[in-house]
C-alpha positions in Angstrom: 35.7 2.7 4.2 35.6 6.4 4.4 36.0 7.8 8.0 33.3 10.4 7.0 30.9 7.6 6.5 31.9 6.1 10.0 31.1 9.2 11.7 27.5 9.4 10.2 26.2 6.0 11.1 23.4 5.9 13.5 21.6 2.4 13.2 21.5 -1.2 12.0 19.0 -1.8 9.3 17.8 -5.3 8.1 16.7 -5.3 4.4 15.0 -8.3 3.1 13.6 -6.7 -0.2 14.3 -4.1 -2.7 17.1 -2.7 -0.3 19.1 -5.7 -0.5 20.2 -4.3 -4.0 23.5 -2.5 -3.5 22.8 -0.2 -6.5 19.5 0.8 -5.2 21.0 1.4 -1.7 23.7 3.5 -3.0 21.2 5.8 -4.7 18.7 5.8 -1.8 21.1 5.7 1.3 24.6 7.3 0.1 25.9 6.9 3.8 25.1 3.3 4.0 27.7 0.5 4.7 26.9 -3.0 3.8 27.9 -5.4 6.6 26.8 -8.7 5.2 24.1 -11.4 5.1 21.9 -11.9 8.3 18.8 -13.6 9.4 15.8 -13.4 11.7 14.4 -16.7 13.0 10.7 -17.8 13.0 9.9 -15.5 10.3 9.5 -15.9 6.4 9.6 -13.8 3.3 6.1 -13.1 1.7 4.9 -11.0 -1.4 1.9 -8.8 -1.5 3.2 -7.5 -4.9 6.0 -6.2 -2.8 8.2 -7.9 -0.2 6.8 -8.2 3.2 7.5 -10.9 6.2 5.4 -12.9 8.5 6.0 -14.8 11.6 6.2 -18.5 10.7 7.7 -20.9 13.4 10.8 -23.0 12.2 11.3 -20.6 9.1 14.3 -18.1 8.5 14.1 -14.8 7.0 17.3 -13.9 5.1 18.2 -10.3 4.5 21.2 -8.1 4.1 22.4 -6.0 7.3 23.4 -2.4 6.7 24.7 0.4 8.8 22.8 3.6 8.1 22.9 7.3 9.0 19.8 9.3 10.2 19.8 10.8 6.9 19.7 7.4 5.3 16.7 6.5 7.6 14.6 9.5 6.7 15.3 8.5 3.0 14.1 5.0 3.6 11.0 6.5 5.6 10.0 8.3 2.4 10.7 5.5 0.3 8.7 2.8 2.1 5.8 5.2 2.9 6.3 5.2 6.6 4.0 5.3 8.5 1.0 4.5 6.2 2.4 1.9 3.9 5.1 0.3 5.9 5.7 0.5 9.7 8.9 0.1 11.5 10.2 -1.9 14.2 13.2 -3.4 15.8 14.0 -7.1 15.8 16.6 -9.5 16.9 18.8 -10.3 13.9 21.7 -12.8 13.7 24.7 -11.7 12.0 27.5 -14.2 12.0 27.8 -15.4 15.8 26.2 -12.3 17.2 22.7 -11.4 17.8 21.9 -7.7 17.6 18.7 -5.4 17.2 18.0 -3.9 13.8 15.3 -1.8 12.2 13.3 -3.3 9.5 9.9 -2.3 7.7 6.8 -4.4 7.6 3.5 -3.7 5.6 0.8 -2.1 7.6 -2.1 -3.3 5.6 -1.8 -7.2 5.4 -3.8 -8.0 2.1 -3.8 -11.1 0.0 -0.5 -12.6 -1.2 0.3 -11.9 -4.9 3.6 -12.2 -6.9 5.7 -9.1 -7.6 6.2 -7.6 -11.0 9.1 -9.0 -13.0 11.1 -5.8 -12.6 10.7 -5.8 -8.8 11.6 -9.6 -8.8 14.8 -9.1 -10.8 16.1 -6.0 -8.6 15.5 -8.6 -5.7 17.3 -11.4 -7.2 20.2 -9.1 -8.1 20.4 -7.7 -4.5 20.2 -11.3 -3.3 23.3 -12.2 -5.3 25.1 -9.0 -4.2 24.3 -9.6 -0.5 25.0 -13.3 -0.7 21.6 -14.3 0.3 20.2 -17.7 -1.0 17.7 -17.1 -3.9 15.6 -20.0 -2.8 13.9 -17.5 -0.4 12.3 -15.6 -3.2 11.3 -18.7 -5.1 9.5 -20.0 -2.1 7.7 -16.8 -1.3 6.7 -16.4 -5.0 5.5 -20.2 -5.2 3.3 -19.4 -2.1 1.8 -16.1 -3.5 1.1 -17.9 -6.7 -0.6 -20.6 -5.0 -2.8 -18.1 -2.9 -3.7 -16.2 -6.1 -4.8 -19.5 -7.8 -6.8 -20.4 -4.7 -8.4 -16.9 -4.9 -9.4 -17.1 -8.3 -10.8 -20.5 -8.0 -13.0 -19.4 -5.2 -14.8 -16.5 -7.2 
């Protein structure tokens, strides 16, 4: 780890979607440092074409914990469409045996659940492997979104 990267660190960032992918993060956030897998209790991954999360008692939202600079955060804000498409908040994240507050993004408009594109899904699967996150979380969220899409089609 370079000393200049350490000196630019400003915040903890919890990624559960595209930014679990290390290749994407290195392009978007060149100062970022991957710390490891982390989790948020009583929340779960959802899809509305893109990754989102929802409060859900008893579930665990798995993700990647990053150290990011203020420049990285501005880059993420632009990428995530903050504050119109995604909003930011801070939540308690479990990392190893420690709990800490980390910033994360959540969709502003909560529409119907729908599955992601195959490109987006593959980027997430790669990121989850790179970040040592269980792929099951993606599969469950896609199955849930697919079930909701089927129910919506049936009710028309």
